[in-house]
SERO-4910 file (N, C-alpha, C, O; in steps of 0.05 Angstrom, whole numbers):
BEGIN
 pado doro    nc1    nc2    nc3   cac1   cac2   cac3    cc1    cc2    cc3    oc1    oc2    oc3
  Met    A   -474   2033    584   -479   2006    574   -465   1986    592   -441   1990    598
  Ser    A   -478   1966    601   -466   1946    618   -452   1924    601   -455   1923    577
  Asp    A   -438   1907    615   -424   1885    601   -443   1866    587   -437   1856    565
  Ser    A   -466   1861    600   -485   1842    588   -497   1854    563   -504   1839    544
  Asp    A   -500   1881    561   -512   1893    537   -492   1892    514   -501   1888    491
  Ser    A   -467   1895    520   -447   1896    498   -439   1868    489   -427   1865    468
  Ala    A   -446   1847    505   -438   1820    498   -455   1808    477   -447   1788    465
  Gly    A   -478   1819    471   -496   1808    451   -523   1802    462   -532   1815    481
  Val    A   -535   1782    451   -562   1774    460   -561   1761    488   -545   1744    492
  Gly    A   -578   1771    506   -578   1761    533   -592   1734    535   -607   1726    517
  Gly    A   -587   1720    557   -598   1694    561   -628   1694    563   -642   1676    554
  Arg    A   -639   1715    576   -668   1716    579   -682   1719    552   -703   1707    547
  Arg    A   -671   1735    534   -682   1738    507   -683   1712    492   -702   1706    477
  Ile    A   -662   1696    495   -660   1670    481   -681   1652    492   -695   1638    477
  Ile    A   -684   1651    518   -704   1633    531   -732   1641    523   -748   1623    517
  Val    A   -738   1667    524   -765   1676    516   -770   1670    486   -792   1662    479
  Gly    A   -750   1674    470   -753   1667    441   -758   1637    437   -776   1630    421
  Leu    A   -743   1620    451   -748   1591    448   -775   1584    459   -788   1566    448
  Tyr    A   -784   1596    481   -810   1591    492   -832   1598    471   -850   1582    467
  Ile    A   -829   1620    458   -849   1628    438   -849   1609    415   -870   1602    404
  Ile    A   -825   1600    406   -823   1582    384   -836   1555    391   -851   1544    375
  Val    A   -831   1545    415   -842   1519    423   -872   1520    425   -886   1502    416
  Val    A   -883   1542    437   -912   1544    439   -925   1547    412   -946   1537    407
  Thr    A   -912   1561    394   -922   1564    366   -923   1538    352   -942   1531    338
  Ile    A   -902   1522    355   -901   1495    342   -923   1478    354   -936   1463    339
  Ala    A   -928   1479    380   -950   1464    392   -977   1472    379   -994   1455    374
  Gly    A   -981   1498    375  -1005   1507    362  -1008   1497    334  -1029   1489    325
  Leu    A   -986   1498    319   -987   1489    291   -993   1459    290  -1008   1450    273
  Leu    A   -980   1444    307   -986   1415    307  -1015   1409    315  -1027   1390    305
  Gly    A  -1025   1424    334  -1053   1421    342  -1072   1427    318  -1092   1413    314
  Ala    A  -1065   1448    303  -1082   1455    280  -1080   1434    258  -1100   1428    245
  Ile    A  -1056   1422    255  -1053   1401    235  -1069   1376    243  -1083   1364    226
  Ile    A  -1068   1369    268  -1083   1346    278  -1113   1351    275  -1128   1334    267
  Gly    A  -1122   1375    282  -1150   1382    279  -1160   1383    251  -1183   1377    245
  Ser    A  -1142   1391    232  -1151   1393    204  -1149   1366    190  -1157   1364    167
  Ala    A  -1138   1346    203  -1136   1319    191  -1163   1307    187  -1167   1288    172
  Gly    A  -1183   1317    201  -1211   1308    197  -1217   1281    210  -1234   1267    200
  Leu    A  -1203   1275    231  -1209   1249    244  -1237   1251    257  -1244   1270    270
  Arg    A  -1253   1231    252  -1281   1231    260  -1286   1224    290  -1305   1234    301
  Asp    A  -1268   1209    302  -1274   1199    329  -1260   1215    351  -1257   1206    373
  Leu    A  -1251   1240    345  -1239   1257    365  -1261   1268    384  -1283   1275    375
  Glu    A  -1255   1268    410  -1273   1279    430  -1262   1305    440  -1238   1310    438
  Pro    A  -1279   1322    451  -1269   1347    463  -1249   1341    485  -1252   1322    500
  Val    A  -1229   1359    488  -1209   1356    508  -1211   1380    527  -1219   1402    519
  Ser    A  -1204   1375    553  -1205   1397    572  -1178   1402    584  -1161   1384    586
  Phe    A  -1173   1426    591  -1148   1435    603  -1153   1439    633  -1167   1457    641
  Leu    A  -1141   1421    649  -1144   1422    678  -1173   1422    688  -1179   1430    710
  Gly    A  -1191   1411    671  -1219   1410    678  -1232   1437    679  -1255   1440    688
  Ile    A  -1219   1458    669  -1230   1485    670  -1242   1493    643  -1265   1502    642
  Val    A  -1226   1489    622  -1235   1498    595  -1236   1473    577  -1218   1456    578
  Thr    A  -1257   1471    562  -1260   1449    543  -1256   1459    515  -1268   1479    507
  Phe    A  -1239   1445    500  -1233   1452    472  -1246   1432    453  -1243   1407    457
  Gln    A  -1259   1441    433  -1271   1424    413  -1250   1414    394  -1230   1428    389
  Pro    A  -1253   1390    382  -1233   1379    364  -1234   1392    336  -1236   1377    316
  Thr    A  -1232   1417    335  -1229   1432    309  -1201   1441    307  -1186   1441    327
  Pro    A  -1192   1450    283  -1165   1460    281  -1158   1482    301  -1137   1483    313
  Thr    A  -1177   1501    303  -1172   1523    322  -1173   1514    351  -1156   1522    367
  Gly    A  -1191   1496    358  -1193   1486    385  -1169   1470    393  -1159   1473    415
  Leu    A  -1159   1452    376  -1136   1437    383  -1110   1453    383  -1092   1447    398
  Ala    A  -1109   1474    366  -1086   1492    366  -1085   1507    393  -1064   1509    405
  Ala    A  -1109   1517    401  -1110   1531    427  -1104   1512    450  -1090   1520    469
  Phe    A  -1113   1487    449  -1107   1468    470  -1077   1462    471  -1065   1462    493
  Gly    A  -1064   1458    448  -1036   1453    448  -1020   1476    458  -1001   1472    474
  Met    A  -1027   1500    450  -1012   1524    459  -1017   1528    489   -998   1536    503
  Thr    A  -1041   1524    499  -1047   1528    527  -1032   1507    544  -1020   1514    564
  Thr    A  -1033   1482    536  -1021   1461    551   -990   1464    552   -978   1463    574
  Val    A   -978   1467    529   -949   1470    528   -940   1496    541   -920   1497    555
  Gly    A   -955   1517    536   -948   1543    548   -949   1542    578   -931   1553    591
  Phe    A   -969   1530    589   -972   1528    618   -950   1510    630   -937   1518    649
  Gly    A   -946   1487    618   -926   1468    628   -898   1479    627   -883   1478    647
  Leu    A   -891   1489    604   -864   1500    601   -860   1525    617   -839   1530    628
  Gly    A   -881   1542    619   -880   1566    635   -876   1560    664   -862   1574    678
  Leu    A   -889   1539    674   -886   1531    701   -857   1522    707   -846   1529    728
  Val    A   -846   1506    689   -819   1497    692   -799   1521    692   -781   1522    709
  Leu    A   -803   1539    674   -786   1563    672   -788   1580    697   -769   1591    707
  Leu    A   -813   1582    708   -817   1598    732   -802   1585    756   -790   1598    772
  Leu    A   -803   1558    757   -788   1544    778   -758   1548    776   -744   1551    796
  Val    A   -748   1548    751   -719   1553    747   -712   1581    756   -691   1585    769
  Val    A   -729   1601    750   -723   1628    759   -723   1630    789   -705   1643    801
  Val    A   -742   1618    802   -744   1620    832   -720   1606    844   -708   1617    863
  Val    A   -712   1583    835   -689   1569    846   -664   1584    840   -646   1586    858
  Ser    A   -661   1595    816   -636   1609    810   -633   1635    826   -610   1643    831
  Arg    A   -654   1647    835   -652   1670    852   -645   1664    881   -634   1680    895
  Arg    A   -652   1639    889   -646   1631    917   -618   1620    920   -607   1621    942
  Ile    A   -606   1611    899   -579   1600    901   -559   1622    896   -561   1635    875
  Pro    A   -541   1628    914   -523   1650    910   -502   1644    888   -494   1621    884
  Asp    A   -494   1665    874   -474   1662    853   -447   1659    866   -441   1671    887
  Glu    A   -430   1642    854   -403   1639    864   -385   1658    849   -387   1661    825
  Ala    A   -367   1671    864   -350   1691    852   -328   1680    835   -312   1695    824
***
């Protein structure tokens, strides 16, 4: 067993857990907005590739896709930068 295993929950597990929580909240909020029954909502598209209809399921999927992609991109950049910067002893 290494020191990081015996110290408790690792940093990666916390970040992944927070990522899942934030993406889930985005989906829930999208479903709430979609179920509000607003009449003048128009379909939304993600990066011009996928179009989501303004239904509870569609807006939940749009929220999860958008937040998941954006936050995932930021986390990926943090991982790349952290691997290139050497640790100080």
